[in-house]
N, C-alpha and C positions, 0 to 999 in steps of 0.2 A: 504493499500499500504506500502510495507517494504522500510524503508529509505536506501539509498545507499550512501556510502561515497567514494570520490576519493581524492588522494593526488596529487595536482596540482601545479606547479611552479607558482609564482605570476606573472611573466612577460607574461603568456599567458591568464591571467584572463581579463574579461572586465574591463574597467577603473571604472565603477560604483561599482563593487563588491570590487575592491581594495580600492577605497574611502571609501566605507562602513566600511571596517575594520579599516581604519584610524580614522573614526569617533568614532567607538567602543573603539579605544585605547585612544583618547582624552578624552572621557567621563569616561572611567574607571580610568584613571590617575588623574582626577579631574582638568586637565588643562583648561577645559571649564565646565560651569555649566549646559548648556541646549543643546538639540539636535540642535535647531536652530543655536546657536553659532558654534557648531561643523561642521555642514554641510556647513555653510556659509565659515568657515576657509579652508575647504578642496575643496570647489567648487562642491558640490553635492546637489541635490535636497532632500527635506524631504521625498518625496513619494519614491524615489529610495532607500534612507536609510531604510525606513520601509519595502520595498519590499524584500531587501536582508539581513536585519539584523539578522534574525533568521537561516539563511542558510550558514552563513560563521563564522568560529570560528578558533582561533589559534591552531595550531596542538597540542600544549601542554595543551590545555583545555579539560580535560577528563570528567568533570562533567557538563552537560547541565542544569540539574534542579537547580532552585534557589528557596529558601523558605525563606519567610519573616514573621515575627510576628508583628502584628498590634494591638495596643490598641485603642479601640474606646469608648468614652463616648457619650451616646445618651439619648434622652428622652425616658422616659418608656411610651410607647404607643403602641397599636396594629399595627403590620406590620413593625416596624422599623427595626428589625433584617432582615426580609425578603427583605426590601428595600436595606439595606447595602449589603447583600449577592448577590442580583441582580446586584447592581453596580459592584461588583468585578467579578461576572461571565461575565457580559456585556463587560468587558474590557479584557477578556481572562484569568482571573485568576482562579485557581482551589482551592477552600477551602479545606484544609486538616483536620483542627481541629477547633472547637469552644467552647469557654468557656465563659458563661455569669453569671454575679454575680446577686445577688438578688438586685433589685433596691433600692437606698436610696434616699430620698428626690426628688423623681421623675427622677433620673438619673440611668442608668444601665451601667455598664462596660462589654464590650465584648472583648476578646482577641481571634484573629483568626490567624491561620497559613495558608499561601497562597503560592501555587506554582506559581511563576511569569515568568517562562522561556517562556511562549507563550503570554505574554501580547501584545495587540494591539498597546499600546503606552509605554511610559517610566513609571517606577515605581512612579516617583514624579507626573506624570499625573493621575494615580490612586489614590494616596493619596490626591491630590488636589480635585479630583472629590468627594471623601468621605467627605472631609472638607466642601464642598459646599452643601451637601445633607441636606435638611430640617430636623431638629430634631437632627442632629449630632452636638455635642458641642466641641469635641476634638478628634483628630486622631494623634497618635504618633506611629512611627515605632520603636519596641523595641528589634528587633532582625533580623539578616540576616545571611544566611549561605547556 
């Protein structure tokens, strides 16, 4: 299905859509740290925010894709990379590049570039999920753009 876009005045949008944009602005500005804090501040449910967040953008936002580069240290054992990639895909991330170093002292470093414009949750939630994965020793976002 082809995406269609409309230019609509804010005053005719449903309240939940307008508040979703307010939440996105709060998060982007750093005025709040979590989605929970932002939705609470504007009076919107988390479910409404996640329903509309990918569908509303400021008119001056021309680029929708967002790519992050993540460095991950993990135990050198069979299936670890597959597990990490599965976690990323399960959250809606699209892995663009993978670079894995030769394991040293039982630890391998993997650097992945991930398109995160269609994540199911926030980027911090993805990073936290990776950190909690069995066998993952360190996760660090090293680039964003």
